[in-house]
C-alpha positions as CSV (number, residue, x, y, z in Angstrom):
1,M,0.0,0.0,0.0
2,S,1.4,3.4,-1.0
3,I,1.9,6.2,1.6
4,A,-0.7,8.4,-0.2
5,R,-3.2,5.6,-0.1
6,F,-2.5,5.0,3.6
7,R,-3.0,8.7,4.4
8,Q,-6.3,8.6,2.6
9,L,-7.5,5.6,4.6
10,F,-6.1,6.9,7.9
11,P,-5.9,10.7,7.7
12,H,-5.1,11.3,11.4
13,F,-2.4,8.6,11.8
14,R,0.3,11.0,13.1
15,L,-2.1,12.6,15.6
16,S,-3.2,9.2,16.9
17,I,0.5,8.4,17.5
18,R,1.2,11.6,19.4
19,N,-2.0,11.4,21.5
20,S,-1.1,7.8,22.4
21,Y,2.0,9.3,24.2
22,T,0.0,12.1,25.9
23,Q,-2.8,9.8,27.0
24,I,-0.5,8.2,29.6
25,F,-0.7,11.5,31.4
26,F,-4.5,12.0,30.6
27,S,-3.7,14.7,28.0
28,K,-3.9,15.6,24.3
29,D,-1.4,18.4,24.5
30,K,0.9,18.7,21.5
31,I,4.1,19.9,23.2
32,L,3.7,17.3,25.9
33,G,3.3,14.6,23.3
34,W,6.5,15.5,21.4
35,T,8.4,15.8,24.6
36,L,7.4,12.4,25.8
37,M,8.2,10.9,22.4
38,L,11.7,12.4,22.6
39,I,12.2,11.1,26.1
40,S,11.2,7.6,25.1
41,F,14.0,7.6,22.5
42,F,16.7,8.2,25.2
43,D,16.9,4.4,25.0
44,W,16.5,4.4,21.2
45,Q,15.6,0.7,21.0
46,A,12.9,1.1,23.6
47,G,11.7,4.2,21.9
48,L,11.5,2.5,18.5
49,A,9.8,-0.5,20.0
50,G,7.2,1.8,21.6
51,W,6.6,3.7,18.4
52,L,6.2,0.5,16.4
53,S,3.8,-0.9,18.9
54,V,1.5,2.1,18.9
55,A,1.7,2.3,15.1
56,V,0.6,-1.4,14.8
57,A,-2.2,-1.1,17.4
58,N,-3.6,2.1,15.9
59,T,-3.5,0.8,12.3
60,A,-5.1,-2.4,13.4
61,A,-7.8,-0.5,15.3
62,Y,-8.5,1.6,12.3
63,M,-8.6,-1.3,9.8
64,S,-10.8,-3.2,12.2
65,G,-13.4,-0.5,12.1
66,L,-13.1,0.8,15.7
67,N,-14.2,4.3,16.6
68,R,-12.1,6.7,14.7
69,Q,-12.3,9.5,17.3
70,K,-11.1,7.2,20.0
71,I,-8.2,6.0,17.8
72,T,-7.2,9.6,17.1
73,D,-7.4,10.5,20.8
74,G,-4.9,7.7,21.5
75,L,-7.2,5.6,23.6
76,Y,-6.5,2.4,21.7
77,G,-2.7,3.1,21.4
78,F,-1.3,4.2,24.7
79,N,-1.3,0.7,26.3
80,A,0.4,-0.8,23.2
81,L,3.0,2.0,23.6
82,L,3.7,1.1,27.2
83,V,4.0,-2.6,26.2
84,G,6.5,-1.7,23.4
85,L,8.5,0.6,25.7
86,G,8.7,-2.1,28.4
87,L,9.7,-4.9,26.1
88,G,12.1,-2.6,24.2
89,S,14.0,-1.8,27.5
90,Y,14.1,-5.5,28.4
91,Y,15.1,-7.2,25.1
92,Q,17.6,-6.5,22.5
93,L,16.3,-5.4,19.1
94,N,16.4,-8.2,16.4
95,S,14.1,-9.9,14.0
96,A,12.6,-12.2,16.6
97,F,11.9,-9.3,18.9
98,L,10.1,-7.4,16.1
99,L,7.8,-10.4,15.6
100,V,7.1,-10.4,19.4
101,I,6.4,-6.7,19.3
102,L,3.9,-7.1,16.4
103,F,1.8,-9.7,18.2
104,A,2.1,-8.1,21.6
105,A,0.7,-4.8,20.1
106,L,-2.2,-6.7,18.6
107,L,-2.8,-8.6,21.9
108,S,-2.8,-5.2,23.7
109,L,-5.5,-3.9,21.3
110,L,-7.6,-7.1,21.9
111,V,-7.3,-6.8,25.7
112,T,-8.1,-3.0,25.5
113,T,-11.3,-3.6,23.6
114,L,-12.3,-6.4,26.0
115,L,-11.8,-4.3,29.1
116,E,-13.4,-1.3,27.5
117,G,-16.6,-3.3,26.9
118,I,-16.6,-4.7,30.5
119,L,-15.7,-1.6,32.4
120,S,-17.7,0.9,30.4
121,K,-20.9,-0.8,31.6
122,Y,-20.0,0.6,35.1
123,G,-18.8,4.0,33.8
124,L,-15.2,3.1,34.5
125,P,-12.0,3.7,32.4
126,F,-9.7,0.8,31.5
127,L,-6.6,2.9,32.3
128,S,-3.4,0.9,31.8
129,L,-4.8,-2.5,32.7
130,P,-4.4,-3.7,29.1
131,F,-0.7,-2.9,29.3
132,L,-0.3,-4.9,32.6
133,I,-2.1,-8.0,31.3
134,T,-0.3,-7.9,27.9
135,Y,3.1,-7.2,29.4
136,W,2.9,-9.9,32.0
137,M,1.7,-12.4,29.5
138,T,4.5,-11.5,27.1
139,I,7.3,-11.5,29.6
140,L,6.2,-14.8,31.1
141,S,5.8,-16.4,27.7
142,T,9.1,-15.2,26.1
143,R,11.5,-16.3,28.8
144,D,12.2,-19.5,26.9
145,F,12.5,-17.8,23.5
146,S,16.1,-18.6,22.6
147,Q,16.2,-16.0,19.8
148,L,15.5,-13.1,22.2
149,E,18.4,-11.4,24.0
150,L,18.3,-9.2,27.1
151,S,18.9,-5.5,26.4
152,R,22.2,-4.0,27.1
153,H,20.9,-0.4,26.6
154,G,20.4,1.9,29.5
155,L,23.8,0.9,31.0
156,Y,25.7,3.8,29.4
157,N,23.3,6.7,29.3
158,L,26.0,9.2,28.3
159,N,26.6,7.3,25.1
160,E,22.8,7.1,24.4
161,M,22.5,10.9,24.9
162,F,25.5,11.6,22.6
163,R,24.1,9.3,19.9
164,L,20.7,10.9,20.1
165,G,21.5,14.6,20.5
166,G,25.3,15.1,20.3
167,L,27.4,17.0,22.8
168,P,24.7,19.5,23.9
169,L,22.3,16.8,25.0
170,M,25.1,14.8,26.7
171,R,26.2,17.9,28.7
172,S,22.6,18.7,29.6
173,Y,22.3,15.2,30.9
174,E,25.5,15.5,32.9
175,W,24.5,18.8,34.4
176,I,21.1,17.7,35.6
177,S,22.4,14.4,36.9
178,N,25.0,16.2,39.0
179,L,22.5,18.7,40.6
180,N,22.8,18.7,44.3
181,L,19.1,18.0,45.1
182,P,17.5,16.4,48.1
183,E,17.1,12.7,47.6
184,T,13.3,12.9,47.9
185,I,13.2,15.4,45.0
186,K,15.5,13.1,42.9
187,I,13.1,10.2,43.6
188,Y,10.2,12.3,42.4
189,F,11.9,13.1,39.1
190,R,13.1,9.5,38.6
191,S,9.5,8.3,39.3
192,L,8.2,10.6,36.5
193,G,10.8,9.3,34.1
194,A,10.0,5.7,35.1
195,V,6.5,6.1,33.5
196,F,8.4,5.8,30.2
197,F,10.9,3.2,31.5
198,Q,13.6,5.9,31.8
199,Y,15.2,5.6,35.2
200,H,17.4,8.7,35.4
201,L,17.0,12.2,36.6
202,F,17.3,13.9,33.2
203,A,14.2,12.2,31.8
204,G,12.2,13.0,34.9
205,V,13.1,16.7,34.9
206,L,12.0,17.0,31.2
207,V,8.7,15.2,32.0
208,A,8.2,17.5,35.0
209,L,8.8,20.7,32.8
210,A,6.5,19.4,30.1
211,L,3.9,18.5,32.7
212,L,4.1,21.9,34.3
213,R,3.7,23.7,30.9
214,W,0.6,21.6,30.1
215,S,-1.2,21.7,33.4
216,R,-0.2,23.5,36.6
217,Q,-2.9,21.6,38.5
218,A,-1.6,18.2,37.3
219,F,1.9,19.2,38.4
220,L,0.6,20.4,41.7
221,F,-1.4,17.2,42.3
222,S,1.7,15.1,41.5
223,V,3.8,17.0,44.0
224,I,1.1,16.8,46.7
225,G,0.6,13.1,46.1
226,F,4.3,12.3,46.2
227,S,4.9,14.5,49.3
228,S,2.0,12.7,51.1
229,A,3.6,9.4,50.2
230,W,6.9,10.6,51.5
231,L,5.3,11.7,54.8
232,L,3.5,8.4,55.1
233,Y,6.7,6.5,54.6
234,R,8.3,8.6,57.3
235,L,5.4,8.0,59.7
236,L,5.3,4.3,59.1
237,G,9.1,3.9,59.2
238,I,9.3,2.7,55.6
239,N,12.5,3.4,53.7
240,M,11.7,5.8,50.8
241,Q,14.6,4.4,48.9
242,S,12.5,1.3,48.2
243,V,10.4,3.4,45.9
244,S,13.5,4.6,44.1
245,Y,15.0,1.1,43.8
246,S,11.8,-0.4,42.3
247,Y,10.8,2.7,40.3
248,I,7.2,2.4,41.4
249,G,6.8,5.9,42.8
250,F,5.1,6.9,39.6
251,N,2.0,5.1,40.9
252,Y,1.5,8.0,43.4
253,L,2.0,10.5,40.7
254,L,-0.5,9.1,38.2
255,T,-3.0,8.3,41.0
256,S,-2.8,11.9,42.2
257,I,-3.3,13.4,38.8
258,A,-6.2,11.1,38.0
259,I,-8.1,11.6,41.2
260,G,-7.0,15.2,41.8
261,G,-8.4,16.8,38.6
262,F,-8.9,14.4,35.7
263,F,-11.7,12.1,36.7
264,L,-12.8,14.3,39.6
265,V,-13.3,18.1,39.3
266,S,-10.4,19.6,41.1
267,S,-11.4,21.1,44.5
268,V,-10.7,20.7,48.2
269,G,-12.8,17.6,48.1
270,S,-10.8,16.0,45.3
271,L,-7.6,16.8,47.2
272,I,-9.0,15.0,50.2
273,W,-9.7,12.0,48.1
274,L,-6.2,12.3,46.6
275,I,-4.6,12.2,50.1
276,I,-6.8,9.3,51.2
277,S,-5.7,7.3,48.1
278,V,-2.0,7.6,49.1
279,P,-1.9,5.1,52.0
280,I,-4.2,2.8,50.0
281,T,-1.7,2.9,47.1
282,A,1.1,2.1,49.6
283,F,-0.8,-1.0,50.8
284,V,-1.3,-2.2,47.3
285,I,2.3,-1.6,46.4
286,A,3.6,-3.5,49.4
287,S,1.2,-6.4,49.0
288,G,1.6,-6.5,45.2
289,N,5.4,-6.7,45.5
290,A,5.0,-9.6,48.0
291,I,2.7,-11.5,45.6
292,F,4.3,-10.8,42.2
293,S,7.8,-11.5,43.4
294,N,6.9,-15.2,43.3
295,W,6.7,-14.9,39.5
296,Q,9.6,-12.5,39.2
297,V,7.6,-9.8,37.5
298,G,7.1,-6.2,38.6
299,I,3.7,-4.7,39.7
300,Y,4.4,-1.7,37.5
301,S,1.2,0.4,37.4
302,L,-1.1,-2.1,39.1
303,P,-1.5,0.0,42.3
304,F,-2.5,3.1,40.3
305,N,-5.1,1.1,38.4
306,V,-6.6,-0.6,41.5
307,V,-6.9,2.5,43.6
308,V,-8.3,4.8,40.9
309,L,-10.9,2.2,39.9
310,L,-11.9,1.6,43.5
311,V,-12.3,5.3,44.2
312,L,-14.2,6.0,41.0
313,Y,-16.6,3.1,41.5
314,L,-17.4,4.2,45.0
315,L,-18.1,7.8,43.9
316,R,-20.3,6.6,41.0
317,L,-22.5,4.7,43.4
318,R,-23.2,7.8,45.6
319,E,-26.8,8.7,46.2
320,R,-26.0,11.8,48.3
321,F,-23.2,14.5,48.2
322,T,-22.7,13.9,44.5
323,E,-21.2,17.4,44.2
324,N,-18.5,16.9,46.8
325,P,-16.4,16.3,44.8
326,P,-18.2,16.1,41.4
327,L,-17.1,13.6,38.8
328,V,-16.0,15.0,35.4
329,F,-18.9,14.6,33.0
330,Y,-17.5,15.9,29.8
331,Q,-13.7,15.2,29.6
332,Q,-11.6,18.2,28.4
333,Y,-8.2,16.4,28.9
334,S,-7.1,19.2,31.2
335,P,-7.6,19.5,35.0
336,E,-7.9,23.3,34.7
337,Q,-10.4,23.2,31.8
338,N,-12.4,20.4,33.5
339,Q,-12.7,22.6,36.6
340,Y,-13.3,25.9,34.9
341,N,-16.0,24.5,32.6
342,Y,-17.7,22.8,35.6
343,L,-17.8,26.0,37.7
344,V,-19.5,27.9,34.8
345,N,-21.7,25.2,33.5
346,R,-23.0,23.5,36.7
347,K,-25.7,26.2,36.9
348,R,-25.6,27.5,33.3
349,L,-26.2,24.1,31.7
350,A,-27.5,22.0,34.6
351,H,-31.1,22.0,33.2
352,L,-30.1,20.7,29.8
353,S,-30.3,17.1,31.0
354,S,-34.0,17.6,32.0
355,M,-37.1,18.6,30.2
356,P,-37.4,22.4,29.7
357,V,-40.5,23.6,31.5
358,K,-42.2,26.9,30.9
359,L,-44.2,29.2,33.2
360,P,-47.9,27.9,33.0
361,F,-49.5,31.2,31.9
362,W,-49.4,34.1,29.4
363,G,-48.5,37.6,30.3
364,I,-46.7,39.0,33.4
365,W,-47.5,37.5,36.8
366,K,-46.0,38.2,40.2
367,V,-44.6,35.6,42.6
368,T,-46.6,36.3,45.8
369,Q,-45.2,33.2,47.7
370,G,-42.1,31.3,46.7
371,F,-40.0,28.6,48.2
372,D,-40.1,28.3,52.0
373,G,-43.1,30.6,52.1
374,E,-44.4,32.6,54.9
375,I,-47.9,31.0,54.8
376,T,-48.1,27.5,53.4
377,H,-45.0,26.5,51.4
378,K,-43.2,24.6,54.2
379,D,-41.6,21.3,55.1
380,A,-42.3,18.7,52.4
381,W,-44.2,21.3,50.3
382,R,-41.5,24.0,50.5
383,H,-40.7,24.0,46.8
384,A,-43.8,25.7,45.3
385,W,-44.9,29.0,43.9
386,D,-48.1,31.1,44.1
387,F,-48.6,33.5,41.2
388,E,-51.0,36.5,40.9
389,M,-51.4,39.4,38.4
390,T,-51.1,43.1,39.4
391,D,-51.7,46.5,37.9
392,E,-49.1,49.2,37.5
393,E,-49.4,50.2,41.1
394,G,-48.8,46.6,42.3
395,K,-52.4,46.0,43.4
396,T,-53.8,42.5,42.7
397,F,-57.4,43.6,42.4
398,R,-59.6,46.4,41.2
399,G,-62.2,48.3,43.2
400,D,-62.7,47.0,46.8
401,G,-61.6,43.4,45.9
402,L,-64.6,41.8,47.6
403,R,-65.4,39.6,44.6
404,C,-63.3,37.0,42.8
405,E,-64.0,38.8,39.6
406,D,-62.2,41.9,41.0
407,Y,-58.8,40.1,40.9
408,F,-56.7,40.5,37.8
409,C,-55.6,36.8,37.7
410,Y,-59.1,35.4,38.1
411,D,-60.4,33.5,35.1
412,K,-57.1,34.0,33.2
413,P,-56.0,31.0,31.1
414,V,-53.6,28.4,32.7
415,I,-51.5,26.4,30.3
416,S,-49.5,23.2,30.4
417,P,-45.8,24.0,31.2
418,A,-44.5,21.2,29.0
419,D,-45.6,18.3,26.9
420,G,-47.1,15.5,28.9
421,V,-50.1,13.3,29.8
422,V,-52.8,14.4,32.3
423,Q,-52.4,12.1,35.2
424,E,-55.3,13.2,37.5
425,V,-58.0,15.9,37.5
426,A,-59.9,17.3,40.4
427,D,-62.9,19.5,39.5
428,G,-66.3,20.6,40.8
429,I,-65.0,22.4,43.9
430,P,-66.7,25.9,44.2
431,D,-64.6,29.1,44.4
432,N,-64.4,30.5,47.9
433,A,-65.7,33.9,48.9
434,I,-62.9,36.4,49.3
435,G,-61.1,35.7,52.6
436,D,-62.6,32.2,53.1
437,M,-60.9,28.9,52.6
438,N,-61.9,25.3,51.9
439,L,-59.7,23.2,54.2
440,N,-61.4,19.9,53.4
441,K,-60.5,20.3,49.7
442,N,-57.1,21.8,50.3
443,W,-55.8,21.9,46.7
444,G,-59.1,22.8,45.1
445,N,-59.6,22.2,41.4
446,T,-56.3,20.7,40.2
447,V,-54.7,19.3,37.2
448,L,-51.7,16.9,37.7
449,I,-49.6,16.3,34.6
450,W,-46.9,13.7,33.9
451,H,-44.0,15.1,31.9
452,A,-41.1,12.6,32.3
453,T,-39.9,9.9,34.7
454,G,-40.1,11.4,38.2
455,I,-41.4,14.8,37.0
456,Y,-45.0,15.8,37.5
457,S,-46.5,19.3,37.6
458,Q,-49.4,20.2,39.8
459,L,-51.6,23.3,39.0
460,S,-54.1,24.1,41.7
461,H,-56.9,26.4,42.9
462,L,-58.4,26.5,39.4
463,R,-61.9,27.9,38.7
464,K,-64.8,25.4,39.0
465,G,-65.8,24.1,35.6
466,S,-62.9,25.7,33.7
467,I,-60.8,22.6,33.3
468,T,-60.7,21.5,29.6
469,V,-58.6,18.3,29.9
470,K,-59.3,14.9,31.3
471,S,-57.2,12.1,32.8
472,G,-55.1,10.2,30.3
473,Q,-55.2,12.9,27.7
474,T,-52.0,13.8,25.9
475,I,-51.3,17.6,25.9
476,R,-48.7,19.9,24.3
477,K,-46.7,22.6,25.9
478,G,-48.7,25.9,25.9
479,E,-52.1,24.1,25.6
480,Q,-54.8,25.6,27.9
481,I,-55.8,23.2,30.7
482,G,-58.1,25.5,32.7
483,R,-58.5,29.0,34.3
484,C,-57.2,30.5,37.4
485,G,-59.7,30.4,40.3
486,N,-60.1,30.5,44.1
487,S,-60.9,27.0,45.1
488,G,-59.5,25.0,48.0
489,R,-57.2,26.5,50.6
490,S,-57.2,29.9,48.8
491,P,-58.5,33.1,50.4
492,Y,-57.7,35.1,47.3
493,P,-57.5,34.1,43.6
494,H,-54.1,32.8,42.7
495,L,-52.4,30.0,40.8
496,H,-50.4,27.4,42.9
497,V,-47.6,25.6,41.0
498,Q,-45.4,22.8,42.2
499,F,-43.3,19.9,40.8
500,Q,-43.3,16.5,42.4
501,A,-41.9,13.0,41.8
502,V,-45.0,10.9,42.3
503,P,-48.5,10.8,40.6
504,E,-50.6,12.0,43.6
505,I,-52.2,15.3,44.1
506,G,-50.6,17.1,47.0
507,A,-47.5,14.9,47.1
508,A,-44.2,16.3,48.5
509,T,-42.6,18.8,46.2
510,I,-39.2,18.7,44.4
511,S,-36.9,21.5,43.4
512,F,-37.1,21.9,39.6
513,P,-36.3,24.9,37.4
514,F,-38.3,26.8,34.8
515,A,-36.6,27.4,31.5
516,G,-36.4,30.6,29.4
517,Y,-38.3,33.1,31.5
518,L,-38.0,36.8,32.2
519,T,-37.9,38.8,35.4
520,I,-39.3,42.3,35.1
521,N,-38.3,44.2,38.2
522,G,-37.1,47.6,36.9
523,K,-35.2,45.9,34.1
524,K,-35.9,42.9,32.0
525,Q,-33.5,40.0,32.6
526,L,-33.5,36.7,30.9
527,H,-33.1,33.5,32.9
528,P,-32.3,30.5,30.7
529,S,-33.0,28.3,33.7
530,G,-34.0,29.2,37.3
531,Q,-36.5,29.4,40.0
532,P,-38.4,32.7,40.6
533,H,-38.3,34.4,44.0
534,K,-41.0,36.1,46.0
535,D,-42.0,39.5,44.6
536,Q,-40.4,39.0,41.2
537,Y,-42.5,39.8,38.2
538,V,-42.1,37.0,35.6
539,A,-43.1,36.1,32.1
540,N,-42.3,33.6,29.4
541,L,-39.8,34.6,26.7
542,N,-41.7,34.2,23.4
543,P,-39.6,33.0,20.5
544,E,-38.8,35.4,17.6
545,T,-39.0,33.7,14.2
546,L,-36.0,35.6,12.8
547,L,-33.7,34.7,15.7
548,D,-35.1,31.2,15.9
549,R,-34.2,30.5,12.3
550,A,-30.9,32.3,12.3
551,L,-29.7,30.4,15.3
552,H,-30.8,27.0,13.9
553,F,-27.5,25.4,12.8
554,I,-27.8,22.3,10.6
555,P,-24.9,19.8,10.2
556,G,-23.3,20.4,6.8
557,Q,-24.3,24.1,6.7
558,E,-21.6,26.7,5.9
559,L,-21.4,30.2,7.3
560,R,-19.4,32.3,4.9
561,F,-18.3,35.8,5.9
562,E,-16.3,38.6,4.3
563,V,-13.9,40.0,6.8
564,L,-13.7,43.9,6.9
565,S,-11.1,45.7,9.0
566,D,-11.7,49.4,9.2
567,G,-13.7,49.1,6.0
568,K,-11.0,47.2,4.0
569,S,-11.6,43.6,2.9
570,E,-9.2,41.0,4.4
571,G,-10.7,38.0,2.6
572,E,-13.2,35.4,3.7
573,V,-13.7,33.1,6.6
574,V,-15.8,29.9,6.4
575,W,-17.3,28.0,9.3
576,R,-18.9,24.7,8.8
577,V,-21.5,23.1,11.1
578,E,-20.3,19.6,12.2
579,T,-21.1,16.9,14.8
580,D,-18.8,14.7,16.8
581,I,-19.1,11.1,17.7
582,F,-21.3,12.0,20.7
583,N,-23.7,13.9,18.3
584,N,-22.5,17.2,19.8
585,T,-22.7,20.2,17.4
586,Y,-19.8,22.5,16.7
587,L,-18.6,25.1,14.2
588,E,-15.3,24.4,12.6
589,C,-13.1,27.0,10.8
590,K,-11.9,25.5,7.5
591,T,-8.7,27.6,7.6
592,T,-7.5,27.3,11.3
593,S,-9.3,24.0,12.2
594,A,-10.6,25.8,15.3
595,K,-13.8,24.4,16.8
596,A,-16.6,26.0,18.9
597,W,-19.1,23.6,20.5
598,L,-22.7,24.7,21.0
599,V,-26.0,23.4,22.4
600,R,-29.3,24.7,21.0
601,Q,-32.4,24.7,23.2
602,P,-35.8,26.1,22.2
603,D,-35.1,29.4,24.0
604,V,-31.4,29.7,24.1
605,L,-28.3,28.9,22.1
606,Y,-25.3,28.1,24.3
607,F,-21.6,27.9,23.3
608,T,-20.0,25.5,25.6
609,H,-16.3,25.3,24.8
610,Y,-13.7,26.2,22.2
611,E,-10.6,24.4,20.9
612,G,-8.0,26.0,18.7
613,P,-5.6,29.0,18.4
614,D,-6.3,32.0,20.6
615,D,-6.3,34.6,17.8
616,T,-9.1,33.2,15.5
617,L,-12.3,34.9,14.5
618,L,-14.2,31.8,15.5
619,K,-13.0,32.4,19.1
620,E,-14.2,36.0,18.9
621,F,-17.6,34.6,17.8
622,F,-17.5,32.0,20.6
623,Q,-17.1,34.9,23.1
624,G,-19.4,37.4,21.4
625,A,-22.2,35.0,20.8
626,Y,-21.6,33.0,24.0
627,Q,-25.3,32.8,24.9
628,L,-28.1,34.1,22.7
629,S,-31.8,33.9,23.2
630,T,-34.3,33.0,20.4
631,G,-36.8,35.5,21.8
632,F,-36.4,39.3,21.6
633,E,-37.4,41.9,24.1
634,P,-36.0,45.5,23.7
635,G,-33.8,46.3,26.7
636,L,-33.6,42.7,27.8
637,I,-30.3,41.8,29.4
638,L,-28.5,38.5,30.2
639,S,-25.4,38.1,32.3
640,E,-23.2,35.0,32.4
641,S,-19.7,33.9,33.3
642,I,-17.2,32.5,30.7
643,S,-14.8,29.7,31.7
644,L,-11.5,31.0,33.0
645,H,-9.7,28.7,30.5
646,Y,-10.1,31.5,28.0
647,F,-8.7,34.2,30.2
648,P,-6.3,36.3,28.0
649,N,-3.6,37.2,30.5
650,K,-1.5,34.0,30.5
651,V,0.5,35.0,33.6
652,L,-2.5,35.6,35.8
653,K,-4.2,32.6,34.3
654,Q,-1.3,30.3,35.2
655,L,-1.1,31.7,38.7
656,Q,-4.8,31.1,39.1
657,D,-4.4,27.5,37.9
658,F,-2.2,26.7,41.0
659,V,-4.7,28.0,43.5
660,S,-8.1,27.5,41.8
661,P,-9.0,24.4,43.8
662,F,-9.0,26.7,46.8
663,F,-10.1,30.2,45.6
664,R,-10.3,32.3,42.4
665,F,-9.2,35.9,41.9
666,I,-9.9,36.2,38.1
667,R,-13.2,36.0,36.2
668,T,-14.6,36.7,32.8
669,N,-18.1,38.2,32.5
670,Y,-20.4,38.1,29.5
671,H,-23.2,40.6,29.1
672,L,-25.9,40.5,26.4
673,E,-28.4,43.3,25.6
674,H,-31.3,43.1,23.2
675,Y,-30.7,46.5,21.6
676,A,-33.2,47.3,18.9
677,R,-35.2,46.3,15.9
678,T,-33.9,47.6,12.6
679,G,-35.1,48.1,9.1
680,D,-38.7,48.2,8.1
681,M,-41.6,45.8,7.7
682,L,-40.3,44.4,4.5
683,D,-36.7,43.9,5.7
684,E,-36.9,43.8,9.4
685,G,-33.8,43.1,11.4
686,I,-32.7,42.7,15.1
687,E,-29.5,44.0,16.7
688,L,-28.0,42.4,19.8
689,R,-25.0,43.8,21.6
690,T,-22.7,41.9,23.9
691,N,-19.7,42.8,26.1
692,V,-16.9,40.5,27.5
693,S,-14.9,41.8,30.4
694,H,-11.9,40.0,31.9
695,M,-11.3,40.9,35.5
696,A,-8.6,40.4,38.1
697,F,-9.2,41.2,41.8
698,N,-12.5,42.9,40.8
699,R,-10.8,45.2,38.3
700,V,-11.3,45.1,34.5
701,I,-8.0,44.4,32.8
702,K,-9.4,43.9,29.2
703,A,-12.8,44.3,27.6
704,K,-14.3,43.8,24.1
705,S,-17.7,44.6,22.7
706,Y,-19.6,42.9,19.9
707,E,-22.6,43.6,17.8
708,L,-24.7,40.9,16.0
709,H,-27.2,42.0,13.3
710,F,-29.8,39.5,12.2
711,A,-31.9,39.8,9.0
712,N,-33.4,37.5,6.4
713,D,-33.3,34.5,8.8
714,Q,-29.5,34.6,9.2
715,I,-26.7,36.3,11.0
716,K,-26.1,39.2,8.7
717,T,-23.1,40.9,10.4
718,F,-20.9,40.3,13.4
719,A,-18.8,43.2,14.6
720,I,-15.8,43.2,16.9
721,R,-14.9,46.4,18.7
722,D,-11.6,46.5,20.6
723,N,-10.5,50.0,21.7
724,Q,-10.4,52.0,18.4
725,T,-10.4,49.1,16.0
726,V,-13.5,47.6,14.4
727,K,-13.6,44.3,12.5
728,I,-16.8,43.2,10.8
729,L,-17.8,39.8,9.5
730,K,-20.3,40.3,6.7
731,R,-22.4,37.4,5.5
732,V,-21.9,36.4,1.9
């Protein structure tokens, strides 16, 4: 097969190789990948064996039809890489060894897919278990292979350095090796190098520098984990040199990174679990050495695998305290990015996994009693709302308010908050005289609607005879189900709304948010998801056809813009709508390969994260259109926070990375304003304005403003204003 044909069949081969190296440290960072690859070739035979192993495994995975994204991410290759590195440092390179490497790499792939299928059922990763199983099987089975010779490399490291990088690399190796460092620090560096079967200080220092450049938190966790192990060894009277002799100290480092911020969102809670895992790792190391010494094989990364899987399995079975610490839901392959995205999206996107529920009425209503109410919303029924309507003076009735008909909300339509099936209807209960209550029929005329598993809405105190639905009837969101009344325990006309988990009128309430509603208290503010508070005036956001269509991105669609800088054309930029293997939608720039992921809900379009260079127009669009509503209300505002991962000042950002598990001193604010309608009836448009401000210690250090103009069912222009410069993207 020609190289051109192979590239056509496997277009991301080189990326899959590089990511196989970085996956060992839970990363996809380019610089880290090239650094680790270089380090693996300090023993050139081991490096070559590792490279060949991962090339064979990734090619076999691709030709077998396994998931291409997982292959590209290195998930099917990193265990084969470890197998190759281990065998390459153990045996001498010859034709028999190449044959062993070939089949060991294939065996590693088979074991990987088997363990992936088993462990994924429990939401657990396979980590480096395939490496352990494959390596042990290969070492045990090849001891009697007479054509294999034990490796003599690694005995003369100076010669290896000179052969690989000449005199400069050899002198660098000598200088670092002769550093007068405390023995514990030397053991830390050697443990890092041992991950790639390099047992000298030089390799460990380079790995540490690459690790620090990629992730400050990963480096911090590795130091905390190793320091905790050192303290434990001192307290228990164990000689720390034993870790150095057997080169198994890397188990503490990998375990600390995995638990500290990769599988768990980095926080004080994850650090507590990190520290708890240290003595458990020590026990597994000690017991593993005692058992595996009988077969004269090392335990390698077994303690890391055992401890991480045990901790993750326990945390996945939690029924309470699931946010202390939270597990990483969408993996960003960076502890910092995992944490920063979680901090922003835990509230911003928390409702996306549930059914969007609207306010059950039209027009503007006031919350007269909210959660933990002063009158009735208490104990098991604390999560409920009472809604009424008022006039401009805040009064809920006209005249003397002695009749139900005097109240503005009385007899107003009540609608279904979401699609569902009517579960139960109570009707025929008369409205009370003003000030009176029916304590025998507490809920009055009520409609109970099933929306999804464990989600029911109850709408109570409706007017007698106004209910238009019946039990078992399927209804749509916005369909009228009755009219507001004054039945049951209701001295004044109002609408009682609650959500509950069981199909019984008057059951205990649950805390559940409304989606896409406005609060109108002096200024209009959009809440993509939330729970109204007492005395707030609220209303549903009604979709605007123009915005709804313009923000409807279809896979395969292209957004083509002419770029104008101060009125002069700078060419075109093209963004294409794509989906990944998890069916997530993103925009991809054809020129820079930058990607911006988005989620579209009926009321709001959310950009979730961005990957690519820092200076692309797509990143500007990601920030300027970070969160847009499909409804339009002049003067409406929306405020959100953007992940600190995109903070522009790199020095402040890196300082924040170190301390972010404990506190944060920088932030990025996003502010959207519905500015105005433009054009005329024949060519009507809408203009939105946004502002992004980056702040440190509550002071703005950088800000940009953006303008989005919509017309003809599309984004017509996108303007970027930075100080005195203006750049405009004009749709073509």
